[in-house]
C-alpha positions in Angstrom: 0.0 0.0 0.0 1.3 3.5 -0.9 2.5 5.4 2.2 -0.4 7.8 1.7 -3.0 5.1 1.2 -4.7 4.3 4.5 -7.7 2.5 5.9 -9.8 5.2 7.7 -12.6 4.8 10.2 -14.8 7.5 11.5 -17.5 7.4 14.1 -19.4 9.6 16.5 -21.8 9.3 19.4 -25.5 9.2 18.6 -27.6 11.9 20.1 -24.6 13.6 21.9 -25.5 17.2 20.8 -29.0 16.9 22.2 -27.5 15.4 25.4 -25.2 18.3 25.9 -28.2 20.7 25.8 -30.3 18.6 28.1 -27.7 17.5 30.7 -24.3 19.0 30.4 -22.9 17.2 33.5 -23.9 13.8 32.2 -22.7 14.6 28.7 -19.3 15.4 30.1 -19.3 12.0 32.0 -20.3 10.2 28.8 -17.6 11.9 26.8 -14.9 11.2 29.4 -15.9 7.5 29.4 -16.0 7.4 25.6 -12.4 8.8 25.5 -11.2 6.3 28.1 -12.9 3.4 26.4 -11.4 4.4 23.0 -7.9 4.6 24.4 -8.2 1.5 26.6 -9.4 -0.5 23.6 -6.3 0.5 21.6 -3.9 -0.2 24.4 -5.4 -3.4 25.8 -5.7 -5.0 22.4 -2.2 -4.0 21.3 -3.2 -1.9 18.3 0.2 -0.1 18.2 0.0 0.5 14.4 -3.2 2.5 14.6 -3.4 6.3 14.9 -6.3 7.5 17.0 -7.7 11.0 17.0 -10.5 12.1 19.3 -12.3 15.4 19.0 -15.5 16.3 20.8 -17.8 13.2 20.3 -16.0 12.1 17.1 -13.4 9.4 16.6 -11.0 9.1 13.7 -8.8 6.0 13.3 -6.3 5.3 10.6 -4.0 2.4 9.8 -2.3 0.5 7.0 -4.1 -2.8 7.7 -7.9 -3.2 7.2 -8.1 -6.1 9.7 -6.7 -3.9 12.6 -9.0 -1.1 11.8 -12.1 -3.3 11.5 -11.2 -5.3 14.6 -10.6 -2.2 16.7 -13.9 -0.6 15.7 -15.9 -3.8 16.3 -14.3 -4.2 19.8 -15.2 -0.6 20.5 -18.8 -1.0 19.4 -19.3 -4.1 21.5 -17.8 -2.3 24.6 -20.0 0.8 23.9 -23.2 -1.2 23.9 -22.2 -3.0 27.1 -21.6 0.4 28.6 -25.2 1.2 28.1 -26.1 -1.1 31.0 -24.7 1.6 33.3 -27.5 3.9 32.4 -25.9 6.4 30.0 -26.3 5.7 26.3 -23.1 5.2 24.4 -24.0 4.2 20.8 -21.6 4.8 17.9 -22.3 5.2 14.2 -19.7 5.3 11.5 -18.0 3.9 8.5 -14.7 2.6 7.1 -13.1 3.7 3.8 -9.8 3.2 2.1 -7.9 5.9 0.2 -5.4 8.8 0.4 -4.6 10.4 3.7 -2.3 13.3 4.0 -1.3 14.2 7.6 1.1 17.2 8.0 2.7 18.6 11.1 2.7 22.3 11.2 4.8 24.7 13.3 3.1 25.1 16.6 1.6 28.4 17.5 -0.3 29.4 20.7 -3.7 27.7 20.8 -3.1 26.0 17.5 -3.0 22.2 17.2 0.0 21.1 15.0 -1.4 18.4 12.9 -4.0 18.7 10.1 -5.5 15.9 8.0 -6.7 16.1 4.4 -8.3 12.9 3.0 -10.9 11.8 0.6 -11.1 8.6 2.6 -11.9 10.5 5.8 -14.6 12.5 3.9 -16.1 9.3 2.7 -16.0 7.6 6.1 -17.6 10.6 7.7 -20.3 10.8 5.0 -21.2 7.1 5.6 -22.1 8.0 9.2 -24.9 10.1 8.1 -26.4 7.5 5.8 -27.6 5.1 8.5 -29.5 5.0 11.8 -28.4 3.1 14.9 -25.1 1.6 16.0 -24.0 0.6 12.6 -20.5 0.3 11.0 -20.5 0.5 7.2 -17.7 -0.7 4.9 -17.3 0.9 1.5 -16.1 -0.7 -1.7 -16.0 0.7 -5.2 -18.5 -0.6 -7.7 -16.0 -3.0 -9.3 -14.7 -4.6 -6.1 -15.9 -7.7 -4.3 -15.4 -8.2 -0.5 -12.9 -11.0 -1.2 -10.6 -8.5 -2.8 -9.7 -7.0 0.6 -11.5 -9.0 3.3 -9.1 -11.4 5.0 -8.9 -14.1 7.6 -7.4 -11.8 10.2 -10.7 -9.8 10.4 -12.6 -11.0 13.5 -16.1 -10.1 12.4 -18.5 -11.0 9.6 -19.5 -8.6 6.8 -23.1 -8.8 5.8 -23.0 -9.4 2.0 -26.2 -7.5 1.3 -26.4 -3.9 0.1 -26.8 -1.7 3.2 -27.7 1.8 1.8 -27.9 3.6 -1.4 -24.7 5.5 -2.4 -24.6 9.2 -1.6 -24.4 11.7 -4.4 -20.8 12.4 -3.6 -19.8 8.8 -3.9 -22.0 7.3 -6.5 -19.5 4.7 -7.6 -19.4 2.9 -4.3 -21.4 0.2 -2.5 -21.8 -0.4 1.2 -22.0 -3.3 3.5 -22.8 -3.6 7.2 -20.1 -5.1 9.4 -21.7 -7.4 12.0 -19.7 -6.2 14.9 -21.7 -7.9 17.7 -20.0 -11.3 17.1 -16.3 -11.7 17.9 -14.8 -14.4 15.8 -11.6 -14.4 17.8 -13.4 -15.9 20.8 -14.2 -19.5 21.3 -17.7 -20.5 20.1 -19.4 -20.8 23.5 -17.9 -17.5 24.7 -18.8 -15.7 21.4 -22.3 -17.1 21.6 -22.8 -15.9 25.2 -21.4 -12.4 24.5 -23.6 -11.9 21.4 -26.7 -13.1 23.3 -25.9 -10.6 26.0 -25.6 -7.8 23.4 -29.0 -8.8 21.9 -30.6 -8.6 25.3 -29.0 -5.2 26.0 -30.1 -3.9 22.6 -33.7 -5.3 23.1 -34.0 -3.6 26.5 -32.8 -0.3 25.0 -35.3 -0.6 22.1 -38.2 -1.4 24.4 -37.5 1.6 26.6 -37.2 4.0 23.7 -40.0 2.6 21.5 -42.4 5.4 22.2 -40.0 8.2 21.4 -40.1 9.9 18.0 -39.6 7.6 15.1 -36.3 9.2 14.2 -35.0 8.3 17.7 -36.6 4.8 18.1 -35.2 3.8 14.7 -31.6 4.1 16.2 -32.4 1.5 18.8 -34.3 -0.7 16.3 -31.4 -0.8 13.9 -29.0 -1.5 16.7 -31.0 -4.5 17.7 -31.3 -5.7 14.1 -27.5 -5.7 13.7 -27.1 -7.7 16.9 -29.6 -10.3 15.7 -27.9 -10.5 12.3 -24.6 -11.0 14.1 -26.2 -14.0 15.8 -27.5 -15.7 12.7 -24.4 -17.9 12.3 -24.6 -18.9 16.0 -28.4 -19.7 16.0 -29.1 -23.4 16.4 -32.2 -25.5 17.5 -31.2 -25.8 21.2 -32.9 -25.0 24.4 -31.0 -21.7 25.0 -31.7 -20.4 21.5 -35.4 -21.4 21.7 -35.5 -19.4 24.9 -33.9 -16.4 23.2 -36.4 -16.5 20.4 -39.3 -16.8 22.8 -38.0 -13.9 24.8 -37.6 -11.7 21.7 -41.0 -12.6 20.3 -43.0 -12.1 23.6 -40.9 -9.4 25.1 -40.2 -7.2 22.1 -41.6 -8.1 18.6 -45.2 -8.4 19.6 -45.3 -5.7 22.3 -43.3 -3.2 20.4 -43.9 -3.8 16.6 -41.3 -2.3 14.4 -40.4 -3.1 10.8 -36.6 -3.0 11.3 -36.7 -5.3 14.3 -39.1 -7.7 12.5 -36.9 -7.8 9.5 -33.8 -8.5 11.6 -35.6 -11.3 13.4 -36.5 -13.0 10.1 -33.0 -12.5 8.7 -31.5 -14.0 11.8 -33.6 -17.1 11.5 -33.4 -17.6 7.7 -29.6 -17.0 7.5 -28.9 -19.5 10.3 -27.2 -22.7 9.3 -30.3 -24.8 10.3 -33.1 -22.4 9.2 -35.3 -25.3 8.4 -35.4 -26.4 12.0 -37.2 -23.2 13.0 -40.0 -23.4 10.4 -42.3 -25.0 13.0 -40.9 -23.3 16.1 -43.8 -22.1 18.2 -42.4 -18.7 19.0 -41.6 -18.1 15.3 -45.1 -19.1 14.2 -46.7 -16.9 16.9 -44.7 -14.0 15.6 -45.6 -14.5 12.0 -49.3 -14.9 12.7 -49.3 -11.6 14.5 -47.1 -9.8 12.0 -49.1 -10.9 9.0 -52.2 -9.2 10.3 -50.4 -6.0 11.0 -50.4 -3.0 8.7 -46.6 -2.8 9.2 -46.2 -6.1 7.3 -46.6 -4.1 4.1 -43.4 -2.3 4.8 -41.6 -5.6 5.2 -43.0 -6.7 1.8 -41.6 -3.5 0.2 -38.1 -4.3 1.4 -38.4 -8.0 0.3 -39.5 -6.9 -3.2 -36.1 -5.3 -3.9 -34.1 -7.3 -6.4 -31.1 -7.8 -4.1 -33.5 -9.5 -1.5 -34.9 -12.1 -3.9 -33.4 -15.1 -1.9 -34.6 -13.7 1.4 -38.0 -13.0 0.0 -38.3 -16.6 -1.2 -37.3 -17.9 2.2 -39.8 -15.7 4.0 -42.6 -16.9 1.7 -41.7 -20.5 2.5 -41.8 -19.7 6.2 -45.2 -18.0 5.9 -46.5 -21.0 4.0 -45.6 -23.3 6.9 -47.0 -20.8 9.5 -50.4 -20.6 8.0 -50.8 -24.4 7.8 -49.3 -25.2 11.2 -51.4 -25.1 14.4 -49.8 -22.9 17.1 
């Protein structure tokens, strides 16, 4: 890689500006904890090759190796969601891009920071942050690239190989994928499964508590929960613990707090699992479907499934529905 070619990640804290206005003391505590968590993640995981910049509620990370950048960001995202159990909400949103980064050191003057950065990759990563809702981490690739061109075995997370958002006007020749940060592939299977289950439960609790807030706010929590469920798809299996998880989600969240993004994430989690067929007659899944099919919100799910890129998912959902309407609950 050219010395000026870098992998750049950008993220900021969701809702921080509003928090500063409503509770300055708590906002300061949150920012202190965000800074400490960002630095601690870099030091404890040994990411010596990464350069970290923090300014207000924004984080900029750059490095030569995509695996280090992705692994750091995913670790930070998992830690941020766990932090929410303390009461303050620390949700991040951002993107990762590759390209030219020029960092220059300037002569120091009073009250002037020495370094400045100019980078199309940084502009791109920062732009991605505004394209999505919730704690999501997007990865960009140009229109001619496949993930296999740069995704490697050192990356400790899964990339969801489905289009995430439409390209912005500024970067029309790019496509975007969600990084499923809630599963840590570096951990042993049982530990990874336990951690991701915990993250799903935290995200579900946050979504439930914020469901009645304005749609623009509740969507952040809905999309965070969706990403956690998608991250669990490769771990889901027809065992007692997972059946309990599905039942908890259906009874505690999906039926009580109906939301299209959460419903879609639940379906994706089931249908993308290795043993999806085993859940076709699962009682909790059938209960959810029979409720969802009678809801006006189901029309929004159909609109998403009708997109060309979702043809396989659409077919799988139709099969699931066919079983549901013929199976007694």
